[in-house]
N, C-alpha and C positions, 0 to 999 in steps of 0.2 A: 078578743082572744087571739085572732089571727096575727096582729102585729106582735104580740108577745111571743107567739109560737115561732114567728120568723126570727125574732131577736134571739130566742134560745138556740135555734138552728145555726144562726150566724156565729154565736158564741162558741158552739160546739165545733163548727168548721174551723174557726180561728184557733181554737185549742188544739185540734187535730193537726192543723198546719204547723203550729208552733212545735208540737211534739215531734212531728216528722222531720222538721228542720234540725231539731236537737239530735235526733237519731242519725241524720245525715252527717252532722258535724262530728259525732262520735265515730262514725265509720271512717271519715277522713282522717281523724286522729289515729285510729287503729292502723290505717294503711300507712300513714307517715311513720309511725313507730315501727311497723314491720319493715319498711325500707331502711330505716336507721339501724334496725337489728341486723339486717343483711350486710350493711356496710361494716358493722362491728365484727361480724363473723369473717368477713373478708380480711379485716385487719388482723384478726387472730391467726388466720392462715398465713399471712405475710410474716408475722412475728415468728411463727413456728418454722417456716421455711428458712428464714434468716438464721435461726438457731440450729438448723440441720435436722429438725424433727419432721420427718416425712410420713409419720404414722397416719394411717387411715383415720379420717375425721369422725367416724362413728364412735360414740361414747355411751354404750348401753347403760352403764352404772349411773352416770350423770343424768341420763334421760329418765331412768326409773325413779331416781331421787326427786327429780323435777315433777314427775307425774304425781308422786305421793304428796308432795308439798302442795300442789295445785288442788288436789282433792281434799286435803285436810283443811285448807283455808276457804274452800268453795262454799258459798251461801246462796240461797234463793232457789227459785223453781227451775232454773236452767239445768237440764240433765247433766250429771257429772260425766257420763260416758261420752256425750257430745263434746263437752269441754276437752276431754282427753284426745278425742279424735282430731279436733282442731289443732291441738299442739303437736300431734303426731305428723300431721300434714306439714306444719311449719318446720319441724325438725328435719323431715325428709327433704323438704325443699332446700333448706340451708346446706344439708350434706351434699346435695347435687350441685349447689353453687360452688362448693370447694373442690369437688372431684367427680369424675365420671362414676356412675353408680349403677350396678345391675345385680340381679339375684339369680342364683342357680337353685332350682327347686326339684326335689324328688317328691312326686305327688303321692306316692304310696297307694293305699286302697281307697282314698277319697280325693280325687282330683279337684272337685268343685270346692270342697272344704279347705283343701290345702291352698288353692289359689286365693280364696277369700282371706285366709290368715296372712298370706304374703301381702295382699293389698291393704289390709288393716294396719300392718306393721310398717310397710315400706312404700305405701302410696302406689303410684302408677309407675314405679321403677321397671325398666325392661327386665323381663323374666325369661330364663332359659330352662326348659323342662328336660329332666333326665329320668331314666327308668330305675336307677339304683342309687343308694346313698354314696357308694364308692365313686361312681361317675360324676355325681353332683359335687362332691368334695374335691375331686381331681380338677374340675373346671375352675374352682377357686384357687387351688394350688398353682395351676398354670397361669393364673392372672387374668383369665377371661371374664370372670365375675368377681364381685367384691364380697358377697355373702352367700353361703350355702344354707339351705333350709331342708332338713331331712326329718323324717318321722322319728319320734322317740322310740328306741329299740324295744322290741318285745323280748322278754327274757327267754322265751322258749324258741325263738328264731335265731339261729347262729348267724350273726353278721359281724364282720371283722373291722368295720370302718372305725369304730371307736378305739380299737387296739392299735390301729395305724396312727391315730392322733397321739397315742401315748409313746409308742416305741418305733413307729415306722417313719416313712419319709414326710408325713404330714404333721410332724411335731410342732411346726411353727404356727399351725392353725389351732384355734381354741374355740370351744363352745362359749358363746357370749349371751345367749338368751333362750328362754323357753316361751314358745308361742302357743296360744295367745297371751300377751301380757295382761290384758284386761279379761277378768273372769266375771261371769254373772250366772244367775240361776238358769238362764236360757242357753248357756254355752254348751257345746257338744263336748264329747270326751276326746276329740281330736287334739293332739299336741305335737309339737315339732321343736327341734333344736335349731338355733341359728348359729352358724360357724363362720369365723373370719380370722384374719391375721390381725388380731387386736389384743393388746395386753390386758388381762383381767384386772378389774378394779372393784372395790367394794361399793355397793349402793347403800349399805346399812342393814339390809335384809337379803341375804344371799344363800344359795345352795351351791356347794362345790361338787365337782365331778372328778372322780379318781378311778383310774384303772389299776386293779390289783392282779398280780400273778400269784397263784397259790398252789401248793402241792397238797392234794387231798386223797384220801383212800377211795372215796366214792366219786363218780363222774359228775355229781351235782351237789351244790352246797345250799343248805337252808340256813338263812341268816336269822339269828335270834338276837334282837337288840332291845334290851329293857328300856333304854331311853327313847327309842322310837325316832332317833334323829338320823339313822343310817339305813339306806335301802339298796337292794340289788336291782338294777335296771336291766342289766344284760349279762349273759353268761356264755362263754366260748371255750370249747375244749381245744387245747393246743396239741400239736403233734409232738408231744414230749412226755415221756413216762420215766419217773425216777425209780430205779430198782429198790424194792423193799419199802418204799415210802408212798408211792401213789402216782396219780396223774396230775399233770399241770393244767390248771384251769385259770382262765382270765375272767375277771368280774368287772363290770362297770357299776360303780357304787356312788350314790349321792350322799352327801353329808351336809346337814343344815347348818352351815357355817362358812364364812369366807376363809378359805385356806390360803394364806399368803406364802408360807414357807413349807418345804417338804417335811421338815421335822415335826410339823403339827399333825400330820396325817395319822400315824399309827396310834397315838393316844386317843384319837377320836373314833377309832374302829371298835366294834364290839369285841369283848374278850375272846369269843369263839373264833374270830378271824385273825387276831394278832399273831398267834404262834405259827400259822401256816402261810403267811405272806412272805414271798421270796423277793419281790420287787414291786414297785408301784410308781405311778406318775400322775400328776394332776393334769387334766385336759380342759380346764376352764371352769367357769361358774356362771350362774344366771341369777338375776334379780328375782326374788319371789314375786309371783303373780299378784296383781292388784285385784282384789275381789270387790267389784262395784255393786254387788247385790245389796249392800247396806248403805251405799253412798248416794243413791238416787233420791233419798228422802231427806237429805241435808237441808236445813232451813235456817 
């Protein structure tokens, strides 16, 4: 019995060694492919520079499309959220290869949660902390950081930063993302917008953000949208009153659609808003969040 048992152990050890060697070989292939990918990213940067395209290398829509594709084709017991985190690290690393990268963060009421969101989205990029959304966005406008992360506005708190994106000096900056991009049943309610000087693109599933200026009889507007595709995120009373008509109010509105041209905006608004809008501007869009609650059981 003993010789047979030793033989079985030898076979097991040999099998384990063979499997581990195969795993090592796969790791080497992954690393080689990663280095080749970085070379290709560098070539893309050279081609863009030669063409005079100096736009920031962050591509939120392309990244979101990639994440959705990866999750849709993922199979096996490896957690889908871990897969996405690997790719996020990869994308953040390649962005930093192409250009210096840092984040300006307004922590809001949850400093720990806010820093965690930034880390999940932008890896260990240098992060500068500011007390207000206005100072955070100004830091990006001045060129000191590449991306601003600010809390999603509370409708009942008057904050003018999103109005500045529409009609003020920050018009060249756009909202490009809603953090966290990955959602799960365990996710907190904390959310933030990311803002950068990046031209909005469609990821295939997007929500656009529009600032409306309206003249209303009352200082507050309650939105009734039968379709449910339009929501008021922020409301701001402006220092302007129209005689015999009412008060000028600014609204930050989300529309579940990628709005490419300004003439698309008004037809997408609820009928209750269309007659009272005096001017509007799109201030960006974000890819819809990826709900991983149902993706962890893919097999």
